[in-house]
C-alpha positions as CSV (number, residue, x, y, z in Angstrom):
1,M,144.1,195.0,102.4
2,V,146.3,197.7,104.1
3,D,148.5,195.1,105.6
4,E,149.0,193.6,102.2
5,L,149.7,196.9,100.6
6,A,152.2,197.9,103.3
7,R,154.2,194.6,103.1
8,P,157.2,194.9,100.9
9,R,157.4,192.3,98.0
10,A,160.4,190.7,96.5
11,T,161.8,192.5,93.4
12,A,161.8,189.4,91.3
13,R,158.3,188.4,92.1
14,A,157.1,191.9,91.4
15,A,158.6,191.9,88.0
16,G,158.1,188.3,87.2
17,P,154.9,186.6,85.6
18,A,153.6,184.8,88.6
19,F,150.1,185.9,89.7
20,A,148.2,185.5,92.8
21,T,145.7,182.7,93.5
22,G,143.0,181.7,95.9
23,G,141.9,184.3,98.4
24,R,144.3,186.9,97.3
25,K,143.2,186.7,93.6
26,L,139.6,187.1,95.0
27,V,140.5,190.1,97.0
28,A,142.3,191.6,93.8
29,H,139.0,191.1,91.8
30,L,137.1,192.8,94.6
31,A,139.4,195.6,94.7
32,M,138.9,196.3,91.0
33,L,135.0,196.0,91.3
34,A,135.4,198.8,93.9
35,F,137.7,200.5,91.4
36,A,135.1,200.5,88.6
37,A,132.3,202.0,90.9
38,C,134.6,204.7,92.1
39,I,135.8,205.7,88.6
40,A,132.1,205.9,87.6
41,G,131.3,208.2,90.2
42,S,134.0,210.6,88.9
43,F,132.5,210.9,85.6
44,S,129.1,211.8,86.9
45,L,130.5,214.3,89.3
46,G,133.2,215.6,86.9
47,H,130.6,216.4,84.2
48,K,129.2,218.8,86.6
49,A,132.2,220.5,87.9
50,A,134.2,220.6,84.7
51,P,132.6,223.8,83.4
52,H,133.6,225.9,86.4
53,L,137.5,225.2,86.7
54,E,140.2,224.5,84.1
55,P,141.0,220.8,83.9
56,A,144.7,221.1,85.0
57,A,143.8,223.3,88.0
58,L,141.0,221.1,89.2
59,N,143.2,218.0,89.0
60,A,146.1,219.7,90.6
61,L,144.0,220.7,93.6
62,R,142.7,217.0,93.9
63,F,146.0,215.6,93.7
64,I,147.5,218.0,96.3
65,L,144.7,217.0,98.7
66,G,144.8,213.2,97.6
67,T,148.6,213.1,98.2
68,A,148.3,214.6,101.6
69,V,145.6,212.2,102.5
70,L,147.5,209.2,101.4
71,A,150.9,210.3,103.0
72,G,148.8,210.7,106.1
73,V,147.5,207.1,105.7
74,M,151.2,205.8,105.0
75,L,152.3,207.7,108.2
76,A,149.6,206.1,110.3
77,V,150.3,202.6,109.1
78,T,154.1,202.5,108.9
79,R,154.9,205.4,111.3
80,R,157.3,206.9,108.6
81,L,157.2,208.9,105.5
82,P,158.7,207.3,102.3
83,R,162.4,207.8,101.6
84,R,163.6,209.1,98.3
85,P,162.9,206.4,95.7
86,A,165.5,204.7,93.7
87,A,165.3,205.5,90.0
88,P,162.8,208.4,90.4
89,W,162.6,208.6,86.6
90,R,160.0,205.6,86.9
91,F,157.6,207.8,88.7
92,A,158.2,210.7,86.5
93,I,157.0,208.5,83.6
94,L,154.1,207.0,85.3
95,G,153.1,210.3,86.8
96,A,153.1,211.9,83.2
97,L,150.9,209.2,81.9
98,M,148.3,209.6,84.8
99,A,148.5,213.4,84.6
100,A,147.6,213.2,80.8
101,Y,144.8,210.8,81.5
102,F,143.0,212.9,84.1
103,V,143.6,216.4,82.4
104,L,142.1,214.9,79.1
105,M,139.3,213.3,81.0
106,F,138.0,216.7,82.3
107,V,138.6,218.4,78.8
108,A,136.4,215.7,77.4
109,L,133.7,215.9,80.0
110,R,133.2,219.6,79.0
111,I,132.0,218.7,75.6
112,S,130.5,215.2,76.0
113,D,128.3,213.3,78.3
114,P,129.3,211.0,81.1
115,V,128.0,207.8,79.6
116,S,129.6,208.0,76.2
117,T,132.9,209.4,77.9
118,G,132.8,206.5,80.3
119,A,132.3,204.1,77.4
120,V,135.6,205.3,75.9
121,F,137.3,204.2,79.1
122,T,136.2,200.7,78.4
123,L,138.4,200.6,75.5
124,T,141.6,200.7,77.8
125,P,141.4,196.8,78.4
126,L,142.2,196.1,74.9
127,M,145.0,198.7,74.6
128,S,146.4,197.6,78.0
129,A,146.6,194.0,76.6
130,G,148.5,195.5,73.8
131,F,151.1,197.5,76.0
132,A,151.3,194.4,78.2
133,W,152.7,192.4,75.3
134,L,154.9,195.4,74.4
135,F,156.3,196.1,77.8
136,L,156.1,192.7,79.5
137,R,155.7,190.3,76.6
138,Q,152.6,189.2,78.6
139,A,150.5,187.3,76.0
140,T,146.7,187.4,76.2
141,R,144.9,184.1,75.8
142,P,142.5,183.6,72.8
143,V,139.4,183.5,75.2
144,V,140.5,186.5,77.1
145,L,141.3,188.4,73.8
146,T,137.8,187.5,72.4
147,A,136.3,188.8,75.6
148,L,138.2,192.1,75.1
149,L,137.1,192.5,71.5
150,V,133.4,191.8,72.3
151,G,133.7,194.4,75.3
152,A,135.3,196.9,73.0
153,S,132.4,196.3,70.4
154,G,129.8,197.1,73.2
155,A,131.9,200.2,74.1
156,I,131.9,201.3,70.5
157,W,128.0,200.8,70.3
158,V,127.6,203.2,73.5
159,I,130.1,205.6,72.3
160,F,128.2,206.1,69.0
161,R,124.9,205.9,71.0
162,G,123.8,202.9,68.9
163,D,123.7,204.9,65.6
164,I,124.7,202.5,62.8
165,E,125.3,205.4,60.3
166,A,127.6,207.2,62.9
167,I,129.6,203.9,63.5
168,L,130.0,203.3,59.7
169,S,131.0,207.0,59.0
170,F,133.1,206.9,62.2
171,D,131.5,210.1,63.3
172,L,133.5,210.3,66.7
173,G,132.6,213.2,68.9
174,A,135.5,215.6,69.8
175,G,135.1,214.7,73.6
176,E,135.4,211.0,72.9
177,A,138.4,211.4,70.7
178,I,140.1,213.6,73.2
179,F,139.6,211.2,76.1
180,L,140.7,208.2,73.8
181,V,144.2,209.8,73.9
182,G,144.0,209.9,77.7
183,C,142.8,206.3,78.0
184,A,145.8,205.3,75.8
185,A,147.9,206.9,78.5
186,H,146.1,205.0,81.3
187,A,146.4,201.7,79.3
188,A,150.2,202.1,79.2
189,Y,150.4,202.9,82.8
190,T,148.9,199.6,84.1
191,P,151.6,197.2,82.8
192,L,154.3,199.7,83.5
193,L,153.4,199.6,87.2
194,R,154.5,195.9,87.1
195,R,157.4,196.6,85.0
196,F,158.9,199.5,87.1
197,N,158.1,198.1,90.6
198,R,161.4,197.3,92.3
199,G,160.1,195.7,95.5
200,E,158.5,198.9,97.0
201,N,155.4,198.1,99.2
202,G,152.1,199.2,97.9
203,L,151.6,202.2,100.0
204,E,155.2,203.6,99.3
205,F,154.8,203.1,95.5
206,T,151.4,204.7,95.5
207,V,152.7,207.8,97.5
208,F,155.6,208.2,95.0
209,M,153.1,207.9,92.2
210,M,150.9,210.6,93.7
211,V,153.8,213.1,94.2
212,A,155.0,212.6,90.6
213,T,151.4,213.1,89.1
214,T,150.8,216.2,91.4
215,A,154.1,217.7,90.2
216,W,153.3,217.3,86.5
217,L,149.8,218.8,87.3
218,I,151.2,221.8,89.1
219,A,153.6,222.4,86.3
220,V,151.0,222.4,83.7
221,G,148.1,224.1,85.8
222,V,149.9,226.6,87.8
223,G,148.8,229.5,85.6
224,D,145.1,228.3,85.8
225,L,145.5,227.9,89.5
226,F,146.6,231.5,90.1
227,A,144.0,232.9,87.5
228,A,141.0,231.3,89.2
229,D,139.1,232.9,91.9
230,L,138.6,229.8,94.2
231,S,136.3,231.7,96.5
232,L,133.6,232.0,93.9
233,L,133.6,228.2,92.9
234,P,130.1,226.7,93.4
235,A,129.8,223.8,96.1
236,I,129.7,221.0,93.3
237,V,133.4,221.8,92.4
238,W,134.6,221.4,95.9
239,L,132.5,218.2,96.4
240,T,134.0,216.9,93.3
241,I,137.6,217.8,94.4
242,A,137.0,216.1,97.8
243,Y,135.7,213.1,96.1
244,L,138.3,212.8,93.4
245,A,141.1,213.5,95.9
246,V,140.0,210.8,98.6
247,V,138.1,208.3,96.5
248,T,139.3,208.3,92.9
249,T,142.9,209.4,93.6
250,A,144.3,208.0,96.8
251,F,141.8,205.0,97.2
252,T,141.8,204.0,93.4
253,F,145.6,204.3,93.1
254,F,145.8,202.0,96.1
255,L,143.3,199.5,94.4
256,L,145.1,199.7,91.0
257,Q,148.5,199.1,92.4
258,F,147.3,196.2,94.5
259,A,145.5,194.5,91.7
260,S,148.1,195.0,89.2
261,M,150.6,193.1,91.2
262,R,148.2,190.0,91.4
263,L,146.3,189.9,87.9
264,P,147.5,190.2,84.4
265,A,147.0,193.8,83.1
266,G,144.3,192.9,80.7
267,K,142.2,191.5,83.5
268,V,142.7,194.5,85.7
269,M,141.7,197.0,83.1
270,A,138.8,194.8,82.2
271,Y,136.9,196.1,85.3
272,G,136.7,199.2,83.3
273,Y,134.0,197.4,81.4
274,L,131.6,198.0,84.4
275,V,132.1,201.8,84.2
276,P,129.3,202.8,81.8
277,S,126.9,200.5,83.7
278,F,127.7,202.2,86.9
279,I,127.5,205.6,85.3
280,I,124.1,204.7,83.9
281,L,122.9,203.6,87.3
282,F,124.4,206.7,88.9
283,E,123.0,209.0,86.4
284,G,119.6,207.5,86.5
285,L,119.5,207.4,90.4
286,S,120.4,211.1,90.6
287,G,117.6,212.1,88.3
288,H,119.3,212.8,85.1
289,G,117.4,210.2,83.1
290,W,118.0,206.9,81.7
291,P,119.5,206.2,78.4
292,G,117.8,204.5,75.5
293,W,117.8,200.7,75.3
294,P,120.6,200.6,72.4
295,V,122.9,202.2,74.9
296,V,122.0,200.0,77.9
297,A,122.4,196.9,75.5
298,G,126.0,198.0,74.6
299,A,126.9,198.6,78.5
300,L,125.4,195.0,79.1
301,V,127.6,193.6,76.5
302,T,130.7,195.1,77.9
303,A,129.8,193.7,81.5
304,A,129.2,190.4,79.9
305,A,132.6,190.5,78.5
306,L,133.9,191.1,81.9
307,A,132.3,188.0,83.2
308,V,134.0,186.0,80.5
309,M,137.3,187.6,81.6
310,G,136.8,186.7,85.1
311,L,136.1,183.2,84.5
312,A,139.1,182.7,82.2
313,A,142.4,181.4,83.8
314,D,145.2,183.9,84.3
315,G,147.9,183.7,81.7
């Protein structure tokens, strides 16, 4: 996979509608399966760490470390650091979207539980399909759109904890509402990756993305960083920062960029449907209890929608 990511791709192909087939397509799907598991872990850990450090400061630290790790990987693979990119405004826009997503995620995790917050994330495929049409004129086939709608229904069921009255009254929690805005930013980011790519190889593009996101987070969180006494932070915060930096920053950016160049945006983000299921599994295995069957049923519906998406042809 590293060789694939390090290899430059022709600009026309990067911007065009063609997608991978065969083995490369399978690898892209496996990359997004790993992506979903990694993201789920960030919700469980983030819920524990969020009360101890301001969201912008925590994410600034994780991106500084993550950028250093990824730059080191690029130096090892290509034996050079990336040159100044063409049209850096592309990365400023993408970095702002991802900074918004990550900060709002941790704001939400302070006031909501990991499962319902993770369920909000599963609404991103449907939003991503809409942004894909807006930015790329990438149409979503009826079977895929149906799967997206079914998956979104399952997500809504989990978000409202299977409470029919809460759904009918649209009694959405504050944390879920905040994270919904962040997920909209993430949904726009995915098709824009394809729109903005000008032939940069995956490693180089991801490093530029990391630097831009880090710059936004430092700009927003510099005050909180100076105000925090980092020496008094509990171990869970540093464990979370390390996990977020290495796994859900450097590694998942890697995976997302790789898959976005080979699969339609809606399919890429459809793997978010697995996030609540992974969160339920991780929370249960870590001794935090298992949710009721109505919530589990909603998570299974979203996973079933992903299976339909995977079987559907690209288009």
